[in-house]
C-alpha positions as a Markdown table, in Angstrom:
| # | Residue | x | y | z |
|---|---|---|---|---|
| 1 | Met | 144.4 | 196.3 | 50.0 |
| 2 | Gly | 143.9 | 199.7 | 48.4 |
| 3 | Pro | 141.8 | 203.3 | 49.2 |
| 4 | Thr | 138.7 | 203.4 | 50.6 |
| 5 | Ala | 135.5 | 203.2 | 48.1 |
| 6 | Val | 137.8 | 201.0 | 45.5 |
| 7 | Gly | 135.8 | 198.2 | 45.6 |
| 8 | Lys | 137.8 | 195.9 | 48.0 |
| 9 | Thr | 134.8 | 194.3 | 49.8 |
| 10 | Ser | 133.2 | 193.0 | 46.7 |
| 11 | Phe | 136.4 | 191.6 | 45.2 |
| 12 | Ala | 137.2 | 190.1 | 48.6 |
| 13 | Ile | 134.3 | 188.1 | 48.3 |
| 14 | Gln | 134.7 | 186.9 | 45.2 |
| 15 | Leu | 138.0 | 185.9 | 45.9 |
| 16 | Ala | 137.0 | 184.2 | 49.2 |
| 17 | Lys | 134.5 | 182.3 | 46.9 |
| 18 | Ala | 137.1 | 181.1 | 44.5 |
| 19 | Leu | 139.3 | 180.0 | 47.2 |
| 20 | Asn | 136.5 | 178.2 | 49.1 |
| 21 | Thr | 137.7 | 180.3 | 52.4 |
| 22 | Glu | 136.4 | 183.1 | 54.5 |
| 23 | Ile | 137.5 | 186.8 | 55.2 |
| 24 | Ile | 139.1 | 188.8 | 58.0 |
| 25 | Ser | 138.7 | 192.4 | 57.8 |
| 26 | Ala | 141.7 | 194.7 | 58.6 |
| 27 | Asp | 139.3 | 197.8 | 59.2 |
| 28 | Ala | 139.9 | 200.0 | 62.1 |
| 29 | Arg | 136.5 | 201.0 | 62.5 |
| 30 | Gln | 134.1 | 198.4 | 60.7 |
| 31 | Cys | 135.0 | 196.1 | 63.8 |
| 32 | Tyr | 132.9 | 198.6 | 66.1 |
| 33 | Lys | 129.2 | 197.0 | 66.3 |
| 34 | Glu | 127.9 | 200.5 | 66.9 |
| 35 | Leu | 129.3 | 201.8 | 64.0 |
| 36 | Asn | 127.5 | 200.7 | 60.3 |
| 37 | Ile | 126.4 | 203.4 | 57.7 |
| 38 | Gly | 129.5 | 205.7 | 58.4 |
| 39 | Val | 132.4 | 203.1 | 58.2 |
| 40 | Ala | 130.7 | 201.4 | 55.0 |
| 41 | Arg | 130.6 | 197.9 | 56.7 |
| 42 | Pro | 129.8 | 195.3 | 54.5 |
| 43 | Asn | 126.1 | 195.0 | 54.1 |
| 44 | Gln | 123.8 | 191.8 | 55.3 |
| 45 | Glu | 124.0 | 190.2 | 51.9 |
| 46 | Glu | 127.6 | 190.7 | 51.9 |
| 47 | Leu | 128.3 | 189.0 | 55.0 |
| 48 | Ala | 125.7 | 185.9 | 54.3 |
| 49 | Ala | 127.7 | 185.0 | 51.3 |
| 50 | Ile | 131.4 | 184.6 | 52.7 |
| 51 | Pro | 131.9 | 184.2 | 56.7 |
| 52 | His | 133.4 | 187.6 | 57.9 |
| 53 | His | 136.0 | 188.1 | 61.1 |
| 54 | Phe | 136.8 | 191.3 | 62.7 |
| 55 | Ile | 133.2 | 192.8 | 61.7 |
| 56 | Ala | 131.2 | 194.1 | 64.4 |
| 57 | Ser | 133.3 | 192.0 | 66.8 |
| 58 | His | 133.9 | 194.8 | 69.1 |
| 59 | Ser | 132.4 | 197.8 | 71.3 |
| 60 | Ile | 133.5 | 201.5 | 70.8 |
| 61 | Gln | 134.2 | 201.4 | 74.4 |
| 62 | Asp | 136.8 | 198.3 | 74.0 |
| 63 | Thr | 140.4 | 199.2 | 73.5 |
| 64 | Val | 141.3 | 198.0 | 69.9 |
| 65 | Asn | 144.8 | 199.0 | 68.1 |
| 66 | Ala | 147.0 | 197.3 | 65.6 |
| 67 | Ala | 148.3 | 195.2 | 68.5 |
| 68 | Val | 145.0 | 193.9 | 69.3 |
| 69 | Phe | 144.1 | 193.1 | 65.9 |
| 70 | Glu | 147.4 | 191.3 | 65.2 |
| 71 | Gln | 146.6 | 188.9 | 68.1 |
| 72 | Tyr | 143.0 | 188.4 | 66.8 |
| 73 | Ala | 143.9 | 188.0 | 63.0 |
| 74 | Leu | 146.8 | 185.7 | 64.2 |
| 75 | Glu | 144.5 | 183.6 | 66.0 |
| 76 | Lys | 142.1 | 183.3 | 63.6 |
| 77 | Val | 143.8 | 182.2 | 60.6 |
| 78 | Asn | 145.6 | 179.7 | 62.6 |
| 79 | Asp | 141.9 | 178.3 | 63.5 |
| 80 | Leu | 140.8 | 178.7 | 59.8 |
| 81 | Phe | 144.2 | 176.7 | 58.3 |
| 82 | Ala | 142.8 | 173.9 | 60.2 |
| 83 | Thr | 140.1 | 173.5 | 57.5 |
| 84 | Lys | 141.2 | 176.0 | 54.8 |
| 85 | Asp | 144.5 | 176.2 | 52.1 |
| 86 | Ser | 143.9 | 179.9 | 51.9 |
| 87 | Val | 142.4 | 182.9 | 54.1 |
| 88 | Val | 141.5 | 186.2 | 52.4 |
| 89 | Met | 142.3 | 189.3 | 54.5 |
| 90 | Val | 140.8 | 192.9 | 53.2 |
| 91 | Gly | 141.0 | 196.3 | 54.4 |
| 92 | Gly | 142.5 | 199.4 | 53.9 |
| 93 | Thr | 144.0 | 200.2 | 57.6 |
| 94 | Gly | 147.6 | 199.7 | 56.6 |
| 95 | Leu | 149.2 | 199.8 | 60.0 |
| 96 | Tyr | 147.0 | 196.7 | 60.9 |
| 97 | Ile | 147.9 | 195.0 | 57.9 |
| 98 | Lys | 151.5 | 195.6 | 58.4 |
| 99 | Ala | 151.3 | 194.4 | 62.1 |
| 100 | Phe | 149.6 | 191.2 | 61.2 |
| 101 | Cys | 152.2 | 190.5 | 58.1 |
| 102 | Glu | 155.2 | 192.0 | 60.0 |
| 103 | Gly | 154.7 | 192.2 | 63.6 |
| 104 | Leu | 154.9 | 195.4 | 65.7 |
| 105 | Asp | 157.7 | 196.4 | 67.9 |
| 106 | Ala | 157.0 | 197.5 | 71.6 |
| 107 | Ile | 157.2 | 201.0 | 72.2 |
| 108 | Pro | 159.1 | 202.0 | 75.3 |
| 109 | Pro | 157.2 | 203.1 | 78.4 |
| 110 | Ile | 156.1 | 207.1 | 78.2 |
| 111 | Asp | 156.4 | 209.1 | 81.4 |
| 112 | Pro | 152.6 | 209.6 | 82.2 |
| 113 | Ser | 153.3 | 213.6 | 82.6 |
| 114 | Ile | 154.0 | 213.9 | 79.0 |
| 115 | Arg | 150.6 | 212.3 | 78.2 |
| 116 | Leu | 149.0 | 214.4 | 80.9 |
| 117 | Ser | 150.6 | 217.6 | 79.8 |
| 118 | Ile | 149.8 | 216.9 | 75.9 |
| 119 | Ala | 146.2 | 216.2 | 76.8 |
| 120 | Lys | 145.8 | 219.6 | 78.7 |
| 121 | Ala | 147.6 | 221.5 | 76.2 |
| 122 | Tyr | 145.2 | 220.1 | 73.5 |
| 123 | Glu | 142.3 | 221.0 | 75.7 |
| 124 | Thr | 143.4 | 224.5 | 76.2 |
| 125 | Ala | 144.7 | 224.8 | 72.5 |
| 126 | Gly | 142.8 | 222.6 | 70.3 |
| 127 | Leu | 143.0 | 220.4 | 67.1 |
| 128 | Asp | 144.9 | 223.2 | 65.1 |
| 129 | Trp | 147.8 | 223.4 | 68.0 |
| 130 | Leu | 147.9 | 219.6 | 68.1 |
| 131 | Gln | 148.4 | 219.2 | 64.4 |
| 132 | Ser | 150.8 | 221.6 | 64.6 |
| 133 | Glu | 152.8 | 220.3 | 66.9 |
| 134 | Val | 152.9 | 217.0 | 65.1 |
| 135 | Ala | 153.6 | 218.4 | 61.8 |
| 136 | Gln | 156.7 | 220.0 | 63.1 |
| 137 | Lys | 158.0 | 217.3 | 65.1 |
| 138 | Asp | 157.2 | 214.5 | 63.5 |
| 139 | Pro | 157.0 | 215.3 | 59.8 |
| 140 | Ile | 157.0 | 211.6 | 58.4 |
| 141 | Tyr | 154.3 | 210.8 | 60.9 |
| 142 | Trp | 152.0 | 213.6 | 59.9 |
| 143 | Ala | 152.6 | 212.9 | 56.2 |
| 144 | Gln | 150.6 | 209.5 | 56.4 |
| 145 | Ala | 148.4 | 210.5 | 59.8 |
| 146 | Ala | 144.7 | 210.4 | 60.2 |
| 147 | Gln | 145.4 | 214.3 | 60.5 |
| 148 | Asp | 141.8 | 214.9 | 62.4 |
| 149 | Asn | 142.1 | 211.8 | 64.7 |
| 150 | Pro | 143.5 | 213.7 | 68.3 |
| 151 | His | 143.9 | 210.5 | 69.7 |
| 152 | Arg | 146.0 | 209.2 | 67.3 |
| 153 | Leu | 148.0 | 212.5 | 66.9 |
| 154 | Met | 148.1 | 212.8 | 71.0 |
| 155 | Arg | 149.9 | 209.5 | 70.8 |
| 156 | Ala | 152.4 | 209.9 | 68.2 |
| 157 | Leu | 153.3 | 213.5 | 69.8 |
| 158 | Glu | 153.4 | 211.6 | 73.5 |
| 159 | Val | 156.2 | 209.0 | 71.6 |
| 160 | Met | 158.4 | 211.5 | 70.2 |
| 161 | Leu | 158.7 | 213.6 | 73.1 |
| 162 | Gly | 158.9 | 210.8 | 75.7 |
| 163 | Ala | 161.1 | 208.2 | 73.3 |
| 164 | Gly | 163.1 | 210.8 | 71.1 |
| 165 | Ala | 161.9 | 209.0 | 68.1 |
| 166 | Ser | 158.9 | 208.9 | 65.7 |
| 167 | Ile | 156.1 | 206.2 | 66.9 |
| 168 | Leu | 156.6 | 205.0 | 63.1 |
| 169 | Ser | 160.1 | 204.0 | 63.9 |
| 170 | Phe | 158.9 | 201.5 | 66.4 |
| 171 | Gln | 157.1 | 200.1 | 63.6 |
| 172 | Lys | 159.8 | 199.2 | 61.3 |
| 173 | Gln | 162.2 | 197.6 | 63.4 |
| 174 | Ser | 162.3 | 194.0 | 63.4 |
| 175 | Lys | 160.0 | 192.0 | 60.5 |
| 176 | Lys | 158.6 | 188.6 | 62.2 |
| 177 | Glu | 158.4 | 185.5 | 60.0 |
| 178 | Arg | 155.0 | 184.0 | 59.9 |
| 179 | Pro | 154.6 | 180.5 | 59.4 |
| 180 | Phe | 152.5 | 181.0 | 56.2 |
| 181 | Lys | 152.6 | 182.5 | 52.6 |
| 182 | Ile | 151.5 | 186.1 | 52.2 |
| 183 | Val | 150.3 | 187.8 | 48.9 |
| 184 | Lys | 149.6 | 191.0 | 48.5 |
| 185 | Ile | 146.9 | 192.4 | 46.3 |
| 186 | Gly | 146.2 | 196.2 | 45.8 |
| 187 | Leu | 143.3 | 197.4 | 44.0 |
| 188 | Glu | 143.5 | 201.2 | 42.3 |
| 189 | Met | 141.6 | 203.3 | 39.7 |
| 190 | Pro | 142.1 | 206.6 | 38.3 |
| 191 | Arg | 141.9 | 209.3 | 40.9 |
| 192 | Ala | 139.2 | 211.4 | 39.4 |
| 193 | Gln | 137.2 | 208.5 | 39.3 |
| 194 | Leu | 137.9 | 207.1 | 42.6 |
| 195 | Tyr | 137.0 | 210.6 | 43.9 |
| 196 | Glu | 133.6 | 210.3 | 42.1 |
| 197 | Arg | 132.8 | 207.0 | 43.5 |
| 198 | Ile | 133.7 | 208.8 | 47.0 |
| 199 | Asn | 131.6 | 211.8 | 46.6 |
| 200 | Gln | 128.7 | 209.4 | 45.8 |
| 201 | Arg | 129.2 | 206.9 | 48.2 |
| 202 | Val | 128.9 | 209.9 | 50.9 |
| 203 | Leu | 125.6 | 211.0 | 49.5 |
| 204 | Asn | 124.3 | 207.3 | 49.7 |
| 205 | Met | 125.7 | 206.8 | 53.3 |
| 206 | Val | 123.4 | 210.3 | 54.0 |
| 207 | Glu | 120.5 | 209.0 | 52.2 |
| 208 | Gly | 120.9 | 205.6 | 54.1 |
| 209 | Gly | 120.5 | 207.3 | 57.4 |
| 210 | Leu | 124.0 | 208.4 | 58.5 |
| 211 | Glu | 122.7 | 211.4 | 60.4 |
| 212 | Gln | 120.6 | 209.3 | 62.4 |
| 213 | Glu | 123.5 | 206.9 | 63.2 |
| 214 | Val | 125.6 | 209.7 | 64.5 |
| 215 | Ile | 122.6 | 211.2 | 66.5 |
| 216 | Gly | 122.7 | 207.8 | 68.3 |
| 217 | Leu | 126.2 | 208.2 | 69.2 |
| 218 | Lys | 126.8 | 211.5 | 70.3 |
| 219 | Ser | 127.1 | 210.9 | 73.8 |
| 220 | Phe | 130.3 | 208.5 | 72.9 |
| 221 | Phe | 132.0 | 211.5 | 70.6 |
| 222 | Glu | 134.8 | 211.6 | 73.3 |
| 223 | Leu | 136.0 | 207.8 | 72.6 |
| 224 | Asn | 138.6 | 207.0 | 70.1 |
| 225 | Ala | 136.6 | 205.0 | 68.0 |
| 226 | Leu | 134.5 | 208.2 | 66.9 |
| 227 | Gln | 137.3 | 210.2 | 66.1 |
| 228 | Thr | 137.0 | 209.5 | 62.6 |
| 229 | Val | 135.8 | 210.8 | 59.2 |
| 230 | Gly | 132.0 | 210.5 | 58.7 |
| 231 | Tyr | 131.1 | 211.2 | 62.4 |
| 232 | Gln | 133.3 | 214.0 | 63.9 |
| 233 | Glu | 131.8 | 216.4 | 60.9 |
| 234 | Trp | 128.4 | 216.2 | 62.2 |
| 235 | Leu | 129.1 | 218.3 | 65.6 |
| 236 | Ser | 129.1 | 221.6 | 64.1 |
| 237 | Tyr | 126.1 | 220.8 | 62.3 |
| 238 | Phe | 124.3 | 219.7 | 65.6 |
| 239 | Glu | 125.8 | 223.0 | 67.2 |
| 240 | Gly | 123.8 | 225.1 | 64.6 |
| 241 | Lys | 127.4 | 226.7 | 63.3 |
| 242 | Met | 127.2 | 224.7 | 59.8 |
| 243 | Ser | 124.6 | 223.6 | 57.4 |
| 244 | Lys | 124.1 | 219.8 | 56.2 |
| 245 | Glu | 125.2 | 220.5 | 52.7 |
| 246 | Lys | 128.4 | 221.8 | 54.1 |
| 247 | Val | 128.7 | 218.8 | 56.7 |
| 248 | Ile | 128.4 | 216.3 | 53.5 |
| 249 | Glu | 130.9 | 218.5 | 51.3 |
| 250 | Leu | 133.2 | 218.2 | 54.3 |
| 251 | Ile | 132.8 | 214.4 | 54.8 |
| 252 | Gln | 133.2 | 214.0 | 51.2 |
| 253 | Gln | 136.4 | 215.9 | 51.4 |
| 254 | Asn | 137.7 | 214.5 | 54.1 |
| 255 | Thr | 137.1 | 211.0 | 52.9 |
| 256 | Arg | 139.3 | 211.9 | 49.8 |
| 257 | Arg | 142.3 | 213.0 | 51.5 |
| 258 | Tyr | 142.1 | 209.8 | 53.7 |
| 259 | Ala | 142.0 | 207.7 | 50.7 |
| 260 | Lys | 145.2 | 209.9 | 49.5 |
| 261 | Arg | 147.0 | 209.1 | 52.7 |
| 262 | Gln | 146.1 | 205.2 | 52.1 |
| 263 | Met | 147.5 | 205.3 | 48.7 |
| 264 | Thr | 150.7 | 206.9 | 49.8 |
| 265 | Trp | 151.0 | 204.4 | 52.4 |
| 266 | Phe | 150.3 | 201.3 | 50.5 |
| 267 | Lys | 152.8 | 202.5 | 47.4 |
| 268 | Lys | 155.6 | 202.4 | 49.9 |
| 269 | Asp | 155.1 | 198.4 | 49.8 |
| 270 | Ala | 156.9 | 197.2 | 47.2 |
| 271 | Glu | 155.7 | 193.3 | 47.8 |
| 272 | Ile | 152.0 | 194.6 | 46.6 |
| 273 | Gln | 150.9 | 193.5 | 43.2 |
| 274 | Trp | 148.6 | 196.2 | 41.9 |
| 275 | Tyr | 145.6 | 195.5 | 39.7 |
| 276 | Gln | 142.9 | 197.8 | 38.1 |
| 277 | Ala | 140.0 | 197.5 | 40.5 |
| 278 | Glu | 137.4 | 197.5 | 37.4 |
| 279 | Thr | 139.0 | 195.0 | 35.5 |
| 280 | Ala | 141.1 | 192.6 | 37.6 |
| 281 | Thr | 139.6 | 189.0 | 37.9 |
| 282 | Thr | 139.8 | 186.5 | 40.5 |
| 283 | Val | 141.6 | 184.2 | 38.1 |
| 284 | Glu | 144.2 | 186.7 | 37.4 |
| 285 | Val | 144.8 | 187.5 | 41.2 |
| 286 | Ile | 144.9 | 183.6 | 41.9 |
| 287 | Leu | 147.2 | 182.8 | 39.1 |
């Protein structure tokens, strides 16, 4: 695990080869078959090198969340352990990894009227209102939230108002014991270097056809899967309100912010063994 663009994919492939096993992706967006360039999905050469699971496995119209991933991943490791001694999981979605390692606690039922009132208020007042509400009412969640994702923000606000507790509190209650040993490996690099890699990767995405990919998905922008960095920024450009250069700059900025939130999440986990991404070796990690 680690921030976006740190080099998790290539390292995971090396590790899986060394362990003679397969990879489960723990990425909340690479699982969608309609999303490719904007989510930095492993390329065909990488996918051919080692079997990957939870990559292009679902549609953007499917319901995919941490609970779905937990069930999927547990079933997959159970299958793989029939012939493998180890399995490699790689990704940057902290909640998905937490769900797999520790399980999730059930959130109590919320009055549907609360969800409806929040949705109506969001339609009227917009994202700024929603962000302000979450920041004020659930500052702990806000500090690590995907702050530009209205669906997740509305869900967090809904739980806070309906259950009287942060949605994060339901992710920390009881830690489930898994019938296998889990070793957590974190990859990191100096912030300036990481940000440079992020900026360059965004440029590579644009050169690789990101705009065309987004155009093909315009009719699905209301779906949760598209409420993500690399896609939503293009709306203003399509409406003639923003230049392409500004869109690229905004994607770079939002990606850097996302990477910072990822590290904030992961650094709270004392079980993670951290390695410098550019010097870490599979032998070092395995030993």
